[in-house]
C-alpha positions as CSV (number, residue, x, y, z in Angstrom):
1,X,28.3,-46.1,-10.2
2,X,29.6,-47.2,-14.0
3,X,32.2,-45.0,-16.1
4,X,30.0,-43.1,-17.7
5,X,27.6,-42.6,-15.3
6,X,30.4,-40.8,-13.3
7,X,31.3,-38.9,-16.3
8,X,27.9,-38.0,-17.3
9,X,26.9,-35.7,-14.2
10,X,24.7,-33.1,-14.8
11,X,26.6,-30.3,-14.5
12,X,29.1,-32.0,-17.8
13,X,26.7,-32.4,-19.7
14,X,25.0,-28.8,-19.1
15,X,28.9,-27.8,-20.0
16,X,29.4,-29.7,-23.0
17,X,26.1,-28.1,-24.4
18,X,26.9,-24.6,-23.5
19,X,30.4,-25.2,-25.2
20,X,28.8,-26.7,-28.4
21,X,26.2,-23.1,-28.2
22,X,29.3,-21.1,-28.1
23,X,31.3,-22.5,-30.7
24,X,28.2,-22.9,-33.2
25,X,28.4,-19.1,-32.3
26,X,31.6,-18.7,-33.0
27,X,31.1,-20.4,-36.6
28,X,28.4,-18.1,-37.4
29,X,30.3,-15.3,-36.4
30,X,32.4,-16.2,-39.2
31,X,29.5,-15.8,-41.7
32,X,30.6,-13.0,-44.7
33,X,29.5,-9.7,-43.2
34,X,26.7,-7.4,-44.1
35,X,26.9,-5.4,-47.1
36,X,28.7,-2.2,-46.3
37,X,26.2,0.9,-47.2
38,X,27.2,2.9,-50.0
39,X,28.3,5.8,-48.9
40,X,30.8,8.3,-50.6
41,X,34.9,7.8,-49.5
42,X,37.3,9.8,-49.4
43,X,35.5,13.3,-50.4
44,X,33.8,15.6,-48.6
45,X,30.2,14.8,-47.4
46,X,27.8,16.1,-44.7
47,X,25.9,13.5,-42.2
48,X,23.1,13.9,-39.9
49,X,23.0,11.3,-37.0
50,X,22.9,10.7,-33.6
51,X,25.7,9.9,-31.0
52,X,24.8,7.1,-29.4
53,X,28.0,5.6,-27.1
54,X,29.7,7.8,-24.7
55,X,32.1,9.8,-26.0
56,X,36.3,8.7,-25.7
57,X,38.4,11.8,-25.2
58,X,42.2,11.5,-26.2
59,X,45.3,13.1,-27.4
60,X,44.5,13.7,-30.8
61,X,40.8,13.7,-31.3
62,X,37.5,13.2,-29.6
63,X,35.5,9.5,-30.4
64,X,32.2,8.4,-30.9
65,X,29.9,6.2,-32.1
66,X,27.7,7.9,-34.2
67,X,24.0,6.5,-36.1
68,X,23.4,8.0,-39.4
69,X,20.3,9.2,-40.6
70,X,20.9,11.0,-43.6
71,X,23.7,12.4,-45.7
72,X,24.6,14.2,-48.8
73,X,27.5,15.0,-50.8
74,X,28.1,18.6,-52.5
75,X,28.6,19.1,-56.1
76,X,29.6,22.4,-58.2
77,X,26.3,22.0,-59.7
78,X,24.5,22.9,-56.4
79,X,27.2,25.4,-55.8
80,X,26.3,26.7,-58.9
81,X,22.8,27.1,-58.9
82,X,22.6,27.7,-54.8
83,X,20.9,25.1,-53.6
84,X,21.8,22.4,-51.0
85,X,21.8,19.0,-52.7
86,X,19.4,16.2,-51.5
87,X,19.6,14.1,-48.7
88,X,19.7,10.2,-48.7
89,X,18.4,8.3,-46.2
90,X,20.3,5.4,-44.6
91,X,20.9,3.5,-41.2
92,X,24.6,3.2,-41.2
93,X,27.0,3.6,-37.9
94,X,30.2,5.4,-38.5
95,X,32.8,6.2,-35.9
96,X,33.0,9.7,-35.4
97,X,36.5,11.4,-34.7
98,X,36.4,14.5,-34.1
99,X,39.9,16.0,-34.2
100,X,39.0,19.7,-33.3
101,X,37.5,18.9,-29.7
102,X,34.0,20.4,-30.1
103,X,31.9,20.7,-27.5
104,X,29.1,17.4,-27.6
105,X,28.0,14.3,-25.9
106,X,25.9,11.3,-25.6
107,X,22.5,11.9,-27.3
108,X,22.7,15.2,-29.0
109,X,22.3,15.0,-32.7
110,X,24.9,16.6,-34.7
111,X,25.5,17.6,-38.6
112,X,28.9,16.6,-40.0
113,X,30.9,17.4,-42.1
114,X,34.0,15.6,-43.2
115,X,35.5,12.6,-45.1
116,X,34.4,8.8,-44.9
117,X,37.1,6.2,-44.8
118,X,36.8,2.2,-44.3
119,X,38.7,0.7,-41.4
120,X,41.4,-1.4,-42.6
121,X,43.7,-4.7,-41.0
122,X,46.1,-3.1,-38.8
123,X,49.1,-5.9,-38.7
124,X,47.8,-8.8,-37.1
125,X,44.4,-6.7,-35.7
126,X,41.0,-6.6,-37.4
127,X,40.4,-3.6,-37.1
128,X,37.1,-4.2,-39.6
129,X,35.7,-6.7,-37.7
130,X,36.4,-4.8,-34.5
131,X,34.3,-2.3,-35.2
132,X,31.8,-4.0,-37.0
133,X,30.9,-5.8,-33.7
134,X,29.1,-2.8,-32.9
135,X,27.4,-2.2,-36.3
136,X,30.1,0.3,-36.8
137,X,31.4,0.2,-40.9
138,X,33.1,3.7,-41.6
139,X,35.2,5.8,-40.1
140,X,34.3,10.0,-40.5
141,X,37.1,12.7,-39.9
142,X,34.9,15.7,-38.9
143,X,36.3,19.0,-40.3
144,X,32.8,20.6,-38.5
145,X,30.7,19.9,-36.2
146,X,27.4,21.4,-35.6
147,X,24.4,20.4,-33.0
148,X,21.6,20.3,-34.2
149,X,19.5,19.0,-31.5
150,X,21.0,18.2,-27.8
151,X,20.1,15.1,-25.4
152,X,17.7,13.1,-27.3
153,X,18.6,9.5,-26.0
154,X,18.3,7.3,-23.8
155,X,17.0,8.9,-20.8
156,X,18.6,6.5,-18.4
157,X,21.8,6.4,-20.3
158,X,21.5,10.5,-20.5
159,X,21.3,10.7,-16.4
160,X,24.7,7.9,-16.4
161,X,26.3,9.7,-18.9
162,X,25.7,13.3,-17.0
163,X,27.0,11.6,-13.7
164,X,29.8,10.4,-15.6
165,X,30.6,14.1,-16.6
166,X,30.4,15.2,-13.2
167,X,32.5,13.2,-11.9
168,X,35.2,13.5,-14.6
169,X,34.9,17.4,-13.9
170,X,36.1,16.8,-10.4
171,X,38.7,14.7,-10.6
172,X,39.8,17.4,-13.3
173,X,40.1,19.8,-10.1
174,X,40.8,17.7,-7.7
175,X,44.0,15.7,-9.3
176,X,47.1,16.4,-11.7
177,X,47.9,14.7,-14.9
178,X,48.3,11.8,-15.1
179,X,46.8,10.8,-11.5
180,X,43.2,12.2,-12.8
181,X,43.5,9.6,-16.1
182,X,44.6,6.9,-13.9
183,X,41.9,7.2,-11.1
184,X,39.0,7.8,-14.2
185,X,40.4,4.8,-15.8
186,X,40.5,2.5,-12.8
187,X,37.4,3.8,-11.6
188,X,34.9,4.6,-14.4
189,X,36.2,3.1,-17.3
190,X,36.9,6.4,-18.8
191,X,39.7,6.1,-22.5
192,X,41.3,9.1,-22.0
193,X,44.7,8.8,-23.3
194,X,47.8,9.2,-21.0
195,X,51.0,11.0,-21.9
196,X,53.2,8.9,-24.6
197,X,55.9,7.9,-21.5
198,X,52.8,6.8,-19.1
199,X,51.1,4.8,-21.0
200,X,54.7,3.0,-22.6
201,X,55.4,2.6,-18.3
202,X,52.1,0.6,-18.1
203,X,52.3,-1.2,-21.7
204,X,55.6,-2.7,-21.0
205,X,54.8,-3.7,-17.4
206,X,51.4,-5.9,-18.7
207,X,49.4,-3.3,-16.2
208,X,46.9,-2.2,-19.0
209,X,44.1,-3.8,-17.6
210,X,43.7,-1.5,-14.7
211,X,43.0,1.2,-16.5
212,X,40.2,0.1,-17.6
213,X,36.9,-1.2,-15.7
214,X,36.6,-5.0,-15.7
215,X,35.2,-8.2,-13.9
216,X,38.1,-7.1,-10.8
217,X,36.1,-4.0,-10.4
218,X,32.5,-5.9,-10.1
219,X,34.5,-8.5,-7.6
220,X,35.6,-5.5,-5.4
221,X,32.1,-3.6,-5.9
222,X,30.7,-6.6,-4.3
223,X,33.1,-7.4,-1.3
224,X,32.6,-4.1,-0.4
225,X,28.8,-4.4,-0.2
226,X,28.4,-7.7,1.1
227,X,30.7,-6.1,3.7
228,X,28.7,-3.2,4.3
229,X,25.5,-5.1,4.8
230,X,26.5,-8.4,5.8
231,X,24.6,-8.1,9.1
232,X,21.2,-7.5,7.4
233,X,20.7,-10.7,5.5
234,X,22.2,-12.9,2.5
235,X,18.9,-11.1,0.5
236,X,19.2,-7.8,1.4
237,X,22.9,-8.3,0.5
238,X,22.0,-9.4,-3.0
239,X,19.7,-6.6,-4.2
240,X,22.1,-4.2,-2.9
241,X,24.5,-5.8,-5.1
242,X,22.0,-5.9,-7.8
243,X,21.2,-1.9,-7.3
244,X,25.3,-0.9,-6.9
245,X,26.2,-3.4,-10.0
246,X,24.1,-2.2,-12.8
247,X,24.5,1.7,-11.4
248,X,28.1,1.2,-11.5
249,X,27.7,-0.8,-15.3
250,X,25.6,2.2,-16.5
251,X,28.3,4.7,-15.8
252,X,30.8,2.9,-16.8
253,X,29.4,2.4,-20.4
254,X,28.5,-1.3,-20.4
255,X,31.8,-2.2,-22.2
256,X,31.5,-6.6,-22.6
257,X,34.0,-7.4,-20.2
258,X,31.8,-5.8,-17.4
259,X,28.6,-6.7,-18.5
260,X,30.2,-10.2,-18.8
261,X,31.3,-9.6,-15.0
262,X,28.3,-8.4,-13.6
263,X,26.4,-11.2,-15.0
264,X,28.4,-13.7,-13.5
265,X,28.5,-11.5,-10.1
266,X,24.9,-11.3,-9.6
267,X,24.2,-15.0,-11.0
268,X,26.7,-16.0,-8.0
269,X,25.1,-13.6,-5.7
270,X,22.0,-15.3,-6.1
271,X,22.9,-18.7,-6.0
272,X,24.4,-17.7,-2.3
273,X,21.1,-15.6,-1.2
274,X,19.4,-18.7,-1.7
275,X,21.8,-21.0,0.3
276,X,23.4,-22.6,-2.9
277,X,26.8,-22.4,-4.4
278,X,26.8,-21.7,-8.1
279,X,28.6,-23.7,-10.8
280,X,30.9,-21.1,-11.2
281,X,32.3,-22.5,-15.1
282,X,28.7,-23.2,-15.9
283,X,27.9,-19.3,-15.1
284,X,30.7,-18.1,-17.0
285,X,29.4,-20.3,-20.2
286,X,26.1,-19.1,-19.7
287,X,27.1,-15.7,-19.6
288,X,29.8,-16.2,-23.2
289,X,26.7,-17.8,-24.9
290,X,23.8,-15.3,-23.7
291,X,26.5,-12.4,-24.5
292,X,27.6,-14.1,-27.8
293,X,23.8,-14.8,-28.8
294,X,22.9,-11.1,-29.0
295,X,26.3,-9.8,-30.2
296,X,28.4,-13.0,-32.2
297,X,31.6,-11.1,-33.3
298,X,32.7,-10.3,-29.8
299,X,33.5,-13.8,-29.3
300,X,36.2,-13.6,-32.4
301,X,36.7,-9.9,-32.7
302,X,36.6,-8.3,-29.2
303,X,40.4,-8.3,-27.9
304,X,38.8,-7.1,-24.2
305,X,36.0,-9.6,-24.0
306,X,38.5,-12.6,-24.8
307,X,41.0,-11.5,-22.2
308,X,38.2,-11.2,-19.8
309,X,37.1,-14.3,-20.5
310,X,40.4,-16.7,-20.6
311,X,41.9,-15.1,-17.4
312,X,38.0,-15.4,-15.5
313,X,38.3,-19.2,-16.8
314,X,41.5,-20.2,-15.5
315,X,40.8,-17.8,-12.2
316,X,37.8,-20.3,-12.3
317,X,39.9,-24.1,-12.7
318,X,43.3,-23.2,-12.0
319,X,42.9,-21.8,-8.9
320,X,41.7,-24.5,-6.8
321,X,44.6,-26.5,-7.7
322,X,46.9,-24.1,-6.4
323,X,45.1,-23.4,-3.2
324,X,45.6,-27.0,-2.2
325,X,49.0,-26.4,-2.0
326,X,47.7,-24.2,1.4
327,X,49.8,-21.7,3.5
328,X,48.0,-21.1,6.8
329,X,47.9,-17.3,8.7
330,X,48.3,-14.4,7.0
331,X,50.7,-15.8,4.4
332,X,47.7,-17.8,3.0
333,X,46.1,-14.2,1.9
334,X,49.3,-13.5,0.0
335,X,49.6,-17.0,-1.9
336,X,46.1,-16.7,-2.9
337,X,46.8,-12.9,-3.9
338,X,50.0,-13.9,-6.4
339,X,48.2,-17.3,-7.4
340,X,44.9,-15.2,-8.6
341,X,47.4,-13.3,-10.2
342,X,50.1,-15.6,-11.8
343,X,47.1,-17.7,-13.2
344,X,45.5,-14.7,-14.8
345,X,48.5,-13.4,-16.7
346,X,49.1,-17.2,-17.5
347,X,46.2,-17.6,-19.0
348,X,45.9,-14.3,-21.5
349,X,49.7,-15.0,-22.0
350,X,49.1,-16.9,-25.5
351,X,46.4,-14.1,-26.5
352,X,48.8,-11.5,-25.9
353,X,51.6,-13.0,-27.6
354,X,49.8,-14.1,-30.7
355,X,48.2,-10.7,-30.8
356,X,50.4,-8.3,-29.9
357,X,53.8,-10.3,-30.9
358,X,55.2,-9.5,-27.5
359,X,54.8,-10.4,-24.0
360,X,56.7,-8.9,-21.0
361,X,57.5,-11.5,-17.8
362,X,57.7,-8.1,-15.7
363,X,53.9,-8.4,-16.0
364,X,53.5,-11.1,-13.1
365,X,55.9,-9.1,-10.4
366,X,53.6,-6.2,-11.5
367,X,50.3,-7.3,-11.1
368,X,51.2,-8.7,-7.9
369,X,51.9,-6.1,-6.4
370,X,49.5,-4.0,-7.9
371,X,46.3,-5.8,-7.1
372,X,46.1,-5.1,-3.2
373,X,46.3,-1.3,-4.4
374,X,43.4,-1.0,-6.7
375,X,40.3,-1.5,-4.2
376,X,42.1,1.1,-1.8
377,X,42.0,3.1,-4.9
378,X,38.6,2.6,-5.9
379,X,37.4,3.2,-2.1
380,X,39.2,6.3,-1.4
381,X,38.4,7.7,-5.3
382,X,34.7,7.0,-4.6
383,X,35.1,8.8,-1.0
384,X,37.0,11.3,-3.0
385,X,34.4,12.3,-5.2
386,X,31.4,12.3,-2.6
387,X,33.0,14.2,0.1
388,X,35.7,16.1,-1.7
389,X,33.7,18.5,-2.7
390,X,32.2,19.3,0.7
391,X,35.0,20.7,2.3
392,X,38.3,22.0,1.2
393,X,40.6,20.2,3.7
394,X,38.6,17.2,3.6
395,X,39.2,17.3,-0.3
396,X,42.8,18.2,-0.1
397,X,43.5,14.9,2.6
398,X,41.5,12.5,0.8
399,X,42.9,13.8,-2.6
400,X,46.5,13.2,-0.9
401,X,45.6,9.6,-0.2
402,X,45.0,8.9,-3.2
403,X,47.4,11.2,-5.1
404,X,49.8,8.4,-3.2
405,X,48.6,5.4,-4.2
406,X,48.3,6.4,-7.7
407,X,52.0,7.8,-7.3
408,X,52.8,4.4,-6.1
409,X,51.5,2.4,-8.7
410,X,53.2,5.1,-11.8
411,X,56.2,4.3,-9.6
412,X,55.8,0.3,-9.4
413,X,55.1,0.6,-13.1
414,X,58.3,2.0,-13.6
415,X,60.1,-0.1,-11.6
416,X,58.7,-3.4,-13.6
417,X,59.0,-2.0,-16.8
418,X,62.4,-1.6,-16.4
419,X,63.0,-5.7,-16.2
420,X,64.7,-6.2,-19.9
421,X,62.5,-9.4,-20.3
422,X,60.7,-9.6,-23.4
423,X,59.2,-12.4,-25.3
424,X,58.3,-12.6,-29.1
425,X,58.2,-16.3,-30.1
426,X,54.7,-17.2,-31.3
427,X,56.1,-20.7,-30.3
428,X,55.4,-19.9,-26.6
429,X,52.5,-18.5,-27.1
430,X,51.0,-21.9,-28.9
431,X,53.0,-24.1,-26.7
432,X,51.3,-22.2,-23.0
433,X,47.5,-22.2,-25.3
434,X,48.3,-26.5,-25.8
435,X,49.3,-26.9,-21.8
436,X,45.8,-24.5,-21.0
437,X,43.5,-26.2,-23.5
438,X,44.8,-30.0,-21.6
439,X,44.3,-28.2,-18.4
440,X,41.1,-26.4,-19.1
441,X,39.5,-29.7,-20.3
442,X,40.1,-31.6,-17.2
443,X,39.0,-29.6,-15.0
444,X,35.6,-28.9,-16.9
445,X,35.0,-32.5,-17.6
446,X,37.2,-35.2,-15.6
447,X,35.7,-36.6,-12.6
448,X,39.7,-37.0,-11.2
449,X,39.5,-32.9,-10.9
450,X,36.6,-32.8,-8.4
451,X,38.0,-36.1,-6.8
452,X,41.6,-34.5,-6.2
453,X,39.8,-31.2,-5.0
454,X,37.3,-32.8,-2.3
455,X,40.6,-35.1,-1.2
456,X,42.2,-31.7,-1.0
457,X,39.4,-30.2,1.1
458,X,38.9,-32.9,3.3
459,X,42.9,-33.2,4.5
460,X,42.5,-29.1,5.0
461,X,39.5,-29.5,7.3
462,X,41.7,-32.5,9.1
463,X,44.9,-30.6,10.0
464,X,42.4,-28.0,10.5
465,X,41.3,-30.2,13.7
466,X,44.1,-31.2,14.4
467,X,46.0,-28.0,14.8
468,X,43.2,-26.3,16.8
């Protein structure tokens, strides 16, 4: 076999084409943003529109995306004549921030009175570009919010939002603060602000990612489904996983990291149901390409999506190298857990350091300790929601179990955040990024990577036969 034939395998050719497609979409996302709709700024304005996203509860306000249909600006002339000002049509999207915490939800049609402003760049964070990925061009701080018509959204999302509200109300009755916010974030992806001290603990221990739904949650769900239905065959496991993952994706709001991990998990599950092993690097690249084709701006302006992709790419490519130094017995599981946490943390280190200006090495320890706790929290949290209201004693028992795990999480975050180490030098970020690019390039495009893995697997099988 010639050297070119060894390199030009179908998998690598497809990998190159997918990378080229992603690069072209990234360049396309840099094109000038569409003209911002002309709306009156820094003056009272009346907006009529529909809530098109799940609301998020913050400490100081409640926010959601509002798709406008009409707007009008009051003027002394119309007040003098005692007539309403004329309404102008628009199709703009604005970020609604309601500081009075009025009662409204997904699908509701609202009449908002407030002041519009343009999003700005916050330090190194392009907040305007971040909002533009959803088509949001303005921010409105509501002074008054009146309900015009309730629940006119997508029926499926309306049902998912109702279930989400029901779950949140149950948790409010079953758990105290801040444990309720922790479980809401881990289980449902509800972004509710934590007390400032608790939020600082999770930021300094780099554990913020467990407070939102990510690919790790999808992996845990699919493992649970596989264990539950494995006796019924691979096809039953796959279609059960499809139903559970799509349901979970809807209830959590279908954020970009959740959609990415859902697509990847289901594609890999389909391959297993057909008796085939999926090429996970190509599955990841194809997923990124498809999502970027729909919303190109997530490639460069969605920090959550970027961190999710980098962590997944690192685990897919570098974890097999880590597993090459294998340990036997129970220590093998601990070794793999340590490898997943270490690789995911180092793969996202450059972006965190360059984007936020600081990186806490204590996160390496914190993530290793927390990873085994999250599946238990999810499992007991689901059981608590379903069976907790059945009988008081069962609710107290399950609530105590979940509270204990969340309290352990808080103590681990406090312990690791107290380690006085941090990295602020951008040079470290660029150095690690350069090293990762070289490693990823070798893993994705070099036949030497596959030969090394094949040699290690053959050696491992030989040692296992000898050991037996």
